[in-house]
PAGUKOL-38675 format. One line per 10 residues: their letters; for each residue z, y, x of N, C-alpha, C. Coordinates in steps of 0.001 Angstrom, whole numbers, plus 500000, padded with zeros to 6 digits. Atoms other than C-alpha are relative to their C-alpha. Example, Ala and Ser with C-alpha at 12.3 -4.5 7.8 and 13.67 -1.06 7.14 Angstrom:
// residues 2
AS> 500000/498810/500890/507800/495500/512300/500000/501200/500900  499940/498810/499180/507140/498940/513670/500730/501090/499230
This chain:
// residues 311
MSAGRHCPLA> 500806/501117/499168/543551/532232/306683/498617/500067/499696  501360/500088/500358/539815/532324/306939/499405/498589/499645  500631/501221/500597/537546/529722/305242/499609/499129/501300  500348/500963/498867/537241/526693/307491/501005/499623/500725  498682/500282/499273/540611/526937/308909/501082/499688/499191  498713/500180/500953/542653/526566/305849/499965/498580/499580  499766/501322/500497/544019/523302/304698/500577/499955/498653  499381/499910/501265/544413/523142/300930/501051/498863/499734  498899/500906/500340/547432/521355/299435/499482/498650/499579  500589/501300/500464/545198/518707/297857/499397/499135/501116
YRYRPEQVTA> 500501/500735/498802/544178/517568/301453/501285/499201/500448  499002/500590/499503/547761/516568/301964/500606/498861/499399  499464/501077/500590/549539/513334/301557/501231/499704/501182  499066/500557/499124/552472/511371/303076/499584/498671/500738  500428/501247/499338/552106/508507/305577/500261/498645/499028  499603/501133/500759/553950/506129/303192/498989/499715/498786  501057/500049/501027/551347/506934/300524/498782/499106/500497  501113/500716/499551/548606/505538/302704/500083/498391/499956  499837/501466/499958/550183/502082/302781/500695/499475/498534  499407/500354/501236/551620/502006/299228/499399/498783/499342
VVEPCDADVF> 500806/501066/500436/548808/499779/298344/499328/499151/501156  500563/500735/499129/547803/497063/300689/499030/498977/499601  500959/500718/500600/544429/495575/299963/499845/498733/500965  500300/501206/499196/543873/491834/301025/498378/500035/500244  501263/500059/499752/540545/491102/302449/499749/498513/500791  500487/501296/499414/538568/487970/303704/499120/500221/501197  500831/499704/498876/536735/489778/306594/500697/499516/501297  499659/500309/498766/536862/488859/310192/499842/501266/500962  500234/498832/499209/535587/492118/311432/499720/501087/499071  500108/498718/500684/535863/495776/310199/499117/500708/500952
YVIGGLYGNP> 500861/498869/499546/533134/498267/311157/500564/501272/499367  499511/498775/500473/534977/501651/310689/498980/501076/500215  500963/499093/499671/532328/504226/310536/500137/501455/499544  499844/498582/500195/533180/507850/310675/499116/500950/500552  500868/498958/499360/531143/510907/311143/498575/499515/500157  501490/500482/499941/527664/509230/310264/499067/501373/499844  500649/498529/500043/526679/512993/309404/498565/499939/499333  501228/499947/500777/523677/511969/307244/498916/499468/500863  501065/500545/499265/521765/510161/310107/499690/498592/499468  500377/501229/500457/519790/507301/308514/499637/499059/501059
LALETIEAMA> 500300/500851/498939/518694/505829/311796/501251/499285/500406  498816/500629/499565/522312/505196/312751/500474/499058/498959  499735/500976/501309/523057/503627/309284/499151/498863/500110  500854/501173/499935/520089/501291/309695/500488/499131/501181  499671/500762/499006/521291/500346/313040/501393/499215/499927  498592/500546/500311/524910/499701/311999/499796/498758/499164  500121/501028/500909/523838/497564/309184/499268/498755/500736  500648/501161/499212/521547/495517/311650/501051/499355/500890  498952/500608/499144/524486/495061/313922/500969/499105/499335  499178/500777/500821/526627/493836/311155/499190/498647/499493
EEERAAGRRV> 500736/501124/500365/523853/491297/310215/499906/499013/501200  499867/500975/498783/523739/489933/313769/501215/499205/500128  498774/500646/499931/527475/489362/313599/500102/499016/498957  499941/501095/501147/527186/487582/310222/499181/498757/500409  500696/501146/499586/524514/485402/311692/500617/499181/500984  499089/500831/499252/526968/484362/314260/501349/499304/499276  499024/500703/500785/529302/483220/311502/501234/500990/499763  498931/499230/500440/531601/486211/311128/499750/500867/498862  499999/499181/501373/532477/488122/307928/500297/501395/500516  499878/498533/499694/531830/491904/308501/499987/500881/498842
ELIFNGDFHW> 499810/499049/501188/533137/494533/306173/499618/501477/500703  500207/498522/499645/531602/498209/306619/500882/500830/499219  499112/499116/500475/534158/500903/305976/499631/501266/500392  500351/498564/499651/532958/504465/305885/501129/500839/499735  498749/499171/500271/535929/506740/306427/499702/501403/500278  500327/498659/500242/534288/510011/305775/498983/500764/500825  501023/499172/499469/531780/512657/306685/498689/499119/500273  501277/500649/499804/528922/510353/306089/498812/500920/499677  500902/498920/499983/527083/513469/304880/500341/501081/500823  500066/498777/499323/526380/516704/306774/498768/500514/500245
FDAEWGAFRA> 501254/499392/499848/523101/517158/308105/498929/499643/499093  500890/500466/500902/521295/515484/305314/499756/500871/498873  500040/498972/500830/520760/518693/303510/498439/500167/499467  501229/500139/500687/517655/517547/301650/500278/499058/499000  499480/500756/501254/517625/516026/298067/499891/498458/500438  500315/501323/499910/515975/512803/298891/500885/499194/501066  498921/500542/498960/518019/512149/302116/501393/499850/499733  498626/500008/500492/521310/513086/300551/500219/498812/499049  499739/501092/501198/520810/510668/297623/499711/498636/500804  500127/501152/499343/519470/507927/299960/501264/499464/500872
INDRVMRHTA> 498794/500173/499173/522591/508180/302311/501059/499602/499063  498742/500371/500940/524996/508238/299466/499878/498689/499342  500326/501154/500664/523401/505359/297646/500402/498738/500860  499870/501146/499146/523494/503058/300697/501447/499879/500469  498580/500204/499635/527021/503899/301704/500798/499413/498822  499015/500474/501227/528436/503255/298229/499534/498506/499777  500260/501490/500051/527132/499560/298698/501180/499468/500685  499172/500598/499115/529930/499238/301083/501531/500528/499556  498733/499448/500339/533723/500297/301221/500009/501564/500669  499999/498614/499425/534354/504091/301678/501270/500793/499543
VLGNVEFELA> 498956/499076/500310/536992/506788/301715/499343/501439/500330  500507/498719/499953/536487/510579/301484/500463/500556/501394  499687/498898/498798/536018/512987/304502/500217/501247/499329  499913/498602/500386/536516/516681/304253/498662/500367/499302  501294/499533/500272/532751/517054/303814/499900/499445/498482  500377/500574/501189/532560/514632/300804/501176/500637/498880  498984/499347/501026/535906/516240/299185/499396/501283/499527  500597/498741/500493/534231/519479/299220/498871/499921/499131  501047/500384/500814/531183/518050/297802/500345/499650/498584  499536/500364/501326/533025/516521/294980/500617/501092/499222
EAHPGAGCGC> 499362/498866/500588/535056/519535/294167/500325/500980/501101  499645/499060/498949/535055/522768/296269/501306/500542/499682  498505/499350/499965/538650/524011/297055/499950/501516/500493  500020/498569/499624/539147/527772/297068/500649/500216/501522  499370/499842/498725/539464/528908/300654/499728/498904/501124  499976/501077/499079/538652/525672/302245/498607/500137/500852  501290/499959/499031/535077/526474/303409/499420/498694/500079  500585/501161/499571/533672/523468/305243/501086/498951/499615  499021/501038/500097/537068/521767/304876/500429/499372/501326  499547/500615/498685/537511/521071/308531/501268/500268/500484
AYLDHVDDGV> 498735/499451/499463/540699/523022/308994/499986/500105/501367  500208/499791/498656/539628/523975/312451/501255/500635/500481  498932/499413/499079/542267/524776/315052/499733/501356/500514  500276/498663/499627/542801/528221/316425/499028/500095/501227  500942/500033/498683/540893/527257/319777/498669/500013/499718  501471/499978/500186/537647/526759/317970/499361/501250/499644  500787/498664/500123/535202/529650/318183/499693/500294/498551  500365/499617/501397/534841/531631/314934/498578/499899/499719  501228/500337/500192/531128/531221/315386/499656/498569/499500  500032/501395/500367/531529/527448/315011/500328/499900/498533
VERSNRIMAR> 499370/499923/501363/533663/527916/311923/498951/500616/499099  500889/499287/501035/531241/530324/310201/498803/499204/499655  501289/500770/500126/528213/528068/310911/500273/498633/499220  499577/501212/500861/530082/525089/309430/500088/500315/498657  499823/499478/501351/530901/527020/306379/498479/500111/499379  501335/499879/500508/527214/527857/305948/499189/498542/499870  500597/501411/500164/526165/524201/306536/500582/499450/498717  499291/500561/501137/528678/523122/303811/499297/500655/498725  500340/499284/501016/527310/525914/301577/498521/499362/499504  501330/500521/500177/523684/524558/301982/500019/498591/499291
LQGVAADCHE> 499815/501423/500398/524758/520932/301510/500631/499924/498520  499414/499967/501381/526703/521813/298275/498785/500538/499042  501133/499657/500747/523393/523367/296990/499176/498806/499729  500845/501250/500142/521666/520082/297582/500620/499089/498988  499194/500931/500800/524555/518063/296012/500073/500554/498519  500187/499420/501295/524294/520315/292879/498951/499355/499094  501033/500623/500650/521181/518509/291943/500028/498430/500100  499701/501416/499912/522602/514987/292768/501200/499589/499272  498808/500224/501019/524924/514432/289696/500497/498614/500165  499436/501454/499877/525189/510621/289924/500729/499895/501331
QVAELRKLPR> 499465/500083/498578/525867/510799/293660/501452/500632/500159  498788/499283/499959/528550/513384/293381/501041/499407/499007  499027/500768/500844/530204/511533/290463/500649/498768/500674  499538/501118/499100/530540/508616/292892/500849/500379/501048  499084/499338/499107/532184/510794/295443/501189/500259/499387  498876/499634/500698/534685/511881/293030/500973/498801/499745  499364/501124/500225/535751/508356/292627/500810/499446/501187  499602/500705/498776/536585/507608/296269/501451/500532/500313  498572/499688/499613/540101/507643/297651/500066/500758/501385  499858/499273/498733/541369/509711/300480/500468/499096/501154
YRCFELAGQR> 499575/500961/498967/542679/506666/302395/500011/498632/499423  499754/501386/500497/542951/502903/302134/500919/499277/501106  499163/501011/498975/545135/500091/303820/499519/498672/499553  500467/501572/500025/543951/496511/304438/500916/499225/500816  499249/501116/499110/545717/493323/305607/498958/499170/500695  500802/500798/499363/543788/491701/308317/500705/499108/501022  499249/500900/499189/545011/488573/310002/501484/500141/499981  498466/499685/500169/548568/489372/308532/500419/501289/500497  499587/498785/499468/548510/492776/310019/499274/501257/499151  500379/498888/500903/548161/496139/308222/499020/500892/501041
VAIVHGDPDS> 500874/499049/499518/545182/498455/309150/499904/501114/499037  500192/498844/500842/545229/501955/307803/498853/500756/500292  501140/499190/499865/542061/503801/307216/500174/501246/499338  500047/498562/500385/542094/507610/307130/498807/500818/500443  500982/499156/499438/539715/510474/307757/500544/500714/501130  499455/499163/498952/541808/512915/309512/501099/499277/500727  498858/500697/499294/545367/511534/310249/501037/499690/498697  499021/500329/501083/548283/510144/308096/500712/500994/499272  499635/498899/500756/549308/513487/307011/499174/500748/499109  500839/498976/500615/546282/515203/305923/498516/499399/500081
LAGWGMALEA> 501417/500365/499953/542621/514458/305063/499309/500690/501112  500702/499211/499024/541649/517140/307581/500916/500248/501168  499000/499954/499089/544459/516482/309891/499348/499875/501537  500494/500191/498753/544067/516768/313708/500814/499306/500890  498991/500893/499336/546820/514574/314823/499486/498874/500717  500602/501233/499256/544552/511801/315994/498690/500501/500959  501007/499485/498994/542358/514134/318167/500162/499587/501398  499668/500453/498629/541920/513190/321780/501017/500802/500672  499074/499007/499433/543894/516240/322782/501448/499679/499583  498631/500270/500549/546828/515388/320511/500438/498678/500493
LCDHGHRATL> 499470/501303/499579/546965/511707/321625/500408/500067/501398  499729/499873/498508/547054/512764/325275/501432/500945/500224  498825/499163/500039/550049/515180/324519/501199/499118/499880  498764/500772/500022/553229/513649/325367/501150/500431/498935  499090/499335/501082/555048/516120/322875/499717/499440/498687  500607/500400/501483/552941/514553/320014/500560/498537/499965  499466/501501/500004/554499/510985/320795/501072/499723/498852  499053/500265/501144/557392/511374/318294/499377/499930/498654  500701/500170/501270/554880/512044/315461/499267/498626/499885  500623/501368/500101/552893/508909/316371/501000/498969/499660
ERWFEQMGVS> 498945/500969/500229/556039/506890/316426/500302/499949/498430  499610/499956/501437/556962/508238/312977/498931/499462/499178  501111/500477/500836/553633/507445/311594/499930/498408/499936  499908/501554/499973/553850/503713/312745/501262/499550/499233  498702/500452/500780/557495/503581/311429/499816/499938/498579  500032/499953/501276/556752/504931/308097/498882/499142/499250  501152/500820/500707/553549/503004/307497/500023/498546/500242  499896/501417/499857/554417/499638/309080/498561/499390/500367  501435/500529/499510/550838/499212/310633/499789/499717/501385  500386/500303/498599/549320/497827/313595/498753/500986/500524
VIAGTHTCLP> 500956/499014/499699/546313/500071/313598/499761/501142/498983  500350/498783/500783/545402/503503/312371/498651/500330/500441  501292/499534/499620/541714/504287/312343/499570/501180/499282  500340/498687/500717/540375/507891/311676/498796/500417/500816  501130/499301/499243/537521/510101/312814/500201/501569/499869  499731/498503/500183/537305/513845/311755/499721/501023/501122  500042/498936/498852/537862/515594/315158/498745/499916/500807  501374/500024/499491/534394/514477/316281/499946/499515/501466  500112/500737/498618/535369/513067/319797/500836/498853/499915  499191/501234/500011/536496/509568/320386/501226/499856/500909
ALWCSDERVI> 498682/500331/499223/539819/508343/321428/500415/498603/499586  499236/501225/500363/541595/505043/321706/501318/499910/500789  498641/499891/499615/545335/505124/321972/500791/498664/499832  499252/501437/500250/547647/501963/322591/501213/500097/500730  498721/500113/499511/551291/501606/323017/500728/498871/499313  499309/501091/500421/553265/498317/322544/499235/499307/498853  501072/500715/500860/550215/496816/320744/499946/500536/498591  500513/499174/501208/550027/499566/318247/498914/500946/500531  501305/499390/499322/546673/501251/318502/499593/501102/498820  500856/498939/500695/545048/504463/317086/498738/500099/500544
INNGSAGMGN> 501332/499801/499722/541387/504642/317114/499217/501090/499249  500947/499182/500673/539081/507475/316468/498684/499899/500683  501316/500317/499500/535404/506849/316738/499220/501340/500307  500801/498784/499566/534300/510431/317164/498807/500301/498908  501098/500004/500769/530856/510237/315547/499161/498832/499938  501024/501079/500224/528740/507431/314296/498528/500470/500159  501367/499401/500147/525699/509694/313951/499515/500800/501071  500658/499238/498945/525418/511542/317115/500980/499717/501201  499342/500332/498719/526426/511405/320802/501450/500508/500104  498543/499729/499817/529969/511219/321920/500321/500324/501400
LRGDARGLIS> 499704/499988/498702/529872/510883/325615/499035/500724/500942  500899/499342/499082/528327/512606/328727/498714/499344/500179  501334/500350/499758/524585/512085/328849/499599/498745/499110  500156/501048/500785/524766/509598/326028/499836/500451/498486  500320/499672/501404/523266/510266/322587/500125/499024/498923  499693/501009/500925/524324/507196/320996/501225/500325/499127  498798/499872/500586/526892/507043/318213/500988/499100/500394  498895/500939/499958/530177/505260/318182/500551/499527/498734  499180/500354/501164/531918/503243/315619/501314/499171/500423  498786/500859/499991/535386/501504/315460/499763/498571/499543
RIAVDSYHPD> 500156/501381/500363/535317/497755/315543/501394/499313/500161  498719/500692/499946/538446/495915/314564/499980/498465/499562  500384/501440/500201/538247/492032/314764/501186/499129/500268  499156/501234/499768/540155/488834/314454/499248/499040/500999  500478/501088/499297/539719/486535/317299/498477/500009/500584  501371/499785/499419/536435/488124/318722/500051/501329/500641  500451/498630/499471/535167/490867/320895/498663/500109/500114  501515/499774/499890/531839/492473/321182/499600/500320/501473  500343/499832/498639/530005/492326/324511/499627/501297/500331  500640/498721/499783/528597/495766/324143/501242/501150/499854
ALVRSRAGAL> 498873/499043/500087/532138/497469/323577/500105/500924/501114  499781/499330/498683/532658/500322/325952/501468/500107/500264  498458/500177/499603/536539/499993/325701/500659/499277/498893  499360/500776/500786/538957/498009/324019/501436/499889/500263  498529/500456/499949/542747/497279/323194/500364/499054/499015  499462/501020/500942/544757/494765/321354/501179/500527/499257  498777/499835/500775/547160/494946/318502/500222/498725/499399  499648/501309/500569/548602/491517/317988/498836/499125/499996  501100/500789/500011/545800/489284/316888/498650/500738/499803  500960/499169/500379/543447/492188/316464/499444/500567/501309
TVELLPVAFD> 500575/499392/498838/540902/493389/319046/499298/501257/499438  500315/498800/500568/540219/497057/318589/498986/500729/501077  501021/499607/499081/536934/498506/320267/499301/501238/499441  501076/499031/500254/534629/501494/320499/498737/499371/500373  501374/500732/499903/531125/500054/319960/498920/501174/499747  501102/499059/500177/528075/502157/320587/499104/499603/498954  501112/500026/500996/525352/502685/317959/498668/500384/500706  501076/499517/499243/522085/502689/319779/498708/500091/499060  501165/499793/500769/519685/504059/317096/498918/500632/500702  501115/499455/499363/516259/505427/317716/500192/501587/500365
IGAWQALFSR> 499663/498531/499756/517157/508753/319463/498956/500974/499803  501215/499028/500222/513679/510222/319452/499764/500137/498581  500189/499766/501362/513192/509582/315716/501006/500815/499273  498902/499279/500627/516642/511068/314862/499925/501449/500558  500204/498669/499511/515927/514102/317097/498970/500690/499087  501016/499583/500669/512786/514560/315339/500346/500474/498403  499567/499759/501309/514300/514307/311845/501012/501139/499937  498791/498790/499833/517357/516647/312790/499188/501276/499997  500636/498853/499678/514755/519212/314027/499368/500303/498567  500759/499637/501292/512881/519055/310593/501013/500512/499145
WWPDGSDAAL> 498902/499508/500994/516039/519522/308636/500674/501305/500665  499388/498893/499594/517564/521957/310920/499251/500378/501425  500898/499497/498739/514941/523790/313316/500802/500999/500949  499360/499108/498946/515792/525883/316394/500560/501275/499364  499369/498786/500595/518053/528758/315466/500838/499890/498681  499193/500364/501339/519514/527040/312312/501379/499916/500393  498479/500062/499794/523354/526888/311919/500286/498532/500664  499649/501309/499265/523323/523118/312798/499498/499864/501315  500586/500106/498675/520897/523353/315579/500833/500907/501110  499083/499243/498961/523156/526052/317307/501279/499324/500131
SYGERIHGGT> 498673/500586/499715/526356/524045/316695/499887/498669/500593  500027/501448/499653/525073/520521/317305/498638/499575/500700  501149/500477/499459/521696/520526/318847/500101/499491/501408  499841/500630/498603/522848/520061/322454/500579/498663/500077  499388/501281/500052/524973/517248/321505/498995/498942/499471  500964/500929/500385/522261/515565/319537/499064/499522/500964  500899/500364/499013/520080/515652/322530/500586/499165/501217  499365/500364/498688/522585/514913/325336/501461/499473/499972  498566/500412/499992/526023/513877/324109/501025/501158/500195  498925/498945/499687/529193/515717/325231/500393/499995/501506
RLDIEQVHIV> 499389/500066/498695/530987/516303/328460/501145/498994/500268  498853/500907/500068/533328/513538/327774/499490/498581/500778  500340/501294/499312/533510/510490/330077/500690/498891/499266  499167/501142/500567/534614/506978/328787/501359/499850/500486  498581/500329/499323/537553/506889/331237/501074/500951/499430  499128/498971/500628/538978/509931/329372/500471/499630/498497  499865/500468/501396/538919/508267/326022/501221/499057/499674  499117/500941/500289/541241/505386/326584/501455/500487/500597  498639/499511/499869/545029/506284/326410/501002/498837/499945  499176/501228/500048/547474/503512/327276/501307/500543/500529
L> 498651/499634/499664/551322/504254/327255/500747/498700/500062
């Protein structure tokens, strides 16, 4: 199997391992931030959003669930993103896993499915190689990445919230992709995860498109990307907001899991500044510009109505 499509054994785990240790917390709100992709404008905006909520009396915890690096293939930017993320709670994404220790045959570590074009896979492998070259000169930051877990589980208002990057079976799993959550044939797997984990909410990212699935007050949320556009004509990022006894007026869509409100919340960073920075790092014709340039400028072809799956 070609690099970028292979999922090494080290990426694998079992659902019950995710919840073997349940961490208590005193937060009222989780911001689960997947796919920041090295966007410092998005990070500044998210931190400011959290401060606004704290000013309103809510205790907000920022949880980065992987791929906070990607486009930041420049020494200073890489170091700055890493240092700021490490002030908060974090788990590994496939990007950080491959930066911490490259796994033979993994390439970018995305474990792309067969329907993804070979050109996309090859460009991702080259982006990863460039980023690994930058990380090679950031020894302290890479050492911190090596300490991060692949998953975490928290108790919020007496309910368990599982934080993964891909899905409950694999760091780079695609079982929480929008397409998978819409597939009725996948329902048995989702039910197995909830039964084995005993959780109310599973929050992931990895697949780069958002989804909010709800059945019997059990919720799966995939924020897509915090650092680039997710919806049609919308270049804003998205994060997952999981809260006790509150909702956010700017949320695009929400569901309930017992006492918890689960929402997709837009990240309205300075789009022009981000486009300029991205173009400096990845000019026209570069691998990232070819794979992501259109999305950076105008989002995806996905409408918000397609994101919410209620069974």
